[in-house]
C-alpha angles and dihedrals in degrees: 000000000000116000129194091202129081136171139181117249127187114251116235120226114284118260091269090059097248110150116240115249119248093252091057095042094110128051124188112231133174123255112220122200104212124206098157132042093235088071091065124086113271092228089059096048092045107041117200139174088239094057107038117176142199115207135174111240140192142146134220127197151122111294089341105220138089093304099035131085123264108213109168137017115199122209121187118198124175092258104033147006122232123203105200104207106215091181097056097030096040130192092325092062095045094048090050083067093052096095091053096044091050096040123111088208094066118063113210112206109203140155110237105348101190102098094034089054092048092052093048092048101047098034100040108011091245118148104206108222141179099024130167104209109202091201090059091042091054090052091050090051090053088050090051088052090054097248115154115248113245120200113260092002097147120154118232121228089249089054093048092052089051093056106104092216090068114022109330094206135127120241102204094156090064089068089048091057092044089056090050090050092052090051094045117014090190090064094120094050098066121105141238093041112244122228089253092052092049093047095045092048092048093047090059091065110022095087096044100090092049091049089048093056092045091052092049088060090058106035119091121225088255091053092047090059093050087047091056094044097046089045090057091048092047089054090056096041101101095020097090118148139141092291092068087217093297090137095049123100116274117270116258114272120227116251114255094242089059096045089053092052115111089230090068121210118246119233110238126205143181116236123190112205119198114220117206117240112279094016101093092087090059091048093053099034131198108328089350094296096138097049092043090056090053092049091050092050098047133052093225136103116243123198135184129201091229119180091343092053164177084190100191103054140077120205118210124188125182146076112340096247093048092048092051089049091051090048092053093049092047092049089050088058090056096056119109095241100126 
């Protein structure tokens, strides 16, 4: 389809691993606003083992979560960016993307997938699968470098872009859009899409494939497995319901050569801890002191639903022993001992 929009996207290394030269770093590609599934590439809509893909992925919306409104899904290919308009195209368009978003043959590169996955699951019944989360990848790179893990030390997408190892660019327009969103939370619902909306949506995905290839050059095989596993657990994080994830795809299995390694891999799990009504304040503590103490004592990640909910649960991701330790400490905070 014809598109009045274009953007520059960084080119990843060629299949032989040869870095692109600086003059060829940017390639101009069209930006397509999609309102019907027929406007998307056939290889995306019909995933297959023979035509495996890697795409940059993101979502925009109003209070993006189970109860919010998903407005746009962005897909970055090497030769085009597609803005899937969930407002104009509706549920039919989004559900046409379900096979691709759930497919193990299509890798979705995204920065912090938790809320995007929650919105897709509760609003459209889509179980986001096979993601490479660049926020997780960045943390794994720091672990490889021997840096001590600090609680809640998660890099923002703006911070990731600024890192010279990946893009080394500033993303000032992101703050402009954040200001507009604070002024008008319904920003992404308006149609037709303005030039600013198109550009801002495209900018959130146009660097992801380049970053993905740069990260692959750094990550060890061991880290790549943890990246796949933690990505799957992140996708499930806020998607708790009565099924207890029984209908979700199986978690990635560790390669045989890694399981045989003397430095054995640690199984990691997601635990969802129910907090009785009125007890969340004790769990968190004054100015977050209680939860910080738990995070500093356990090598596990702990998330709360916050304003977007769910308000009565704590989500814990990490090695089994560390998750169980965190659970015990959190349950202790809930006891009526004061």
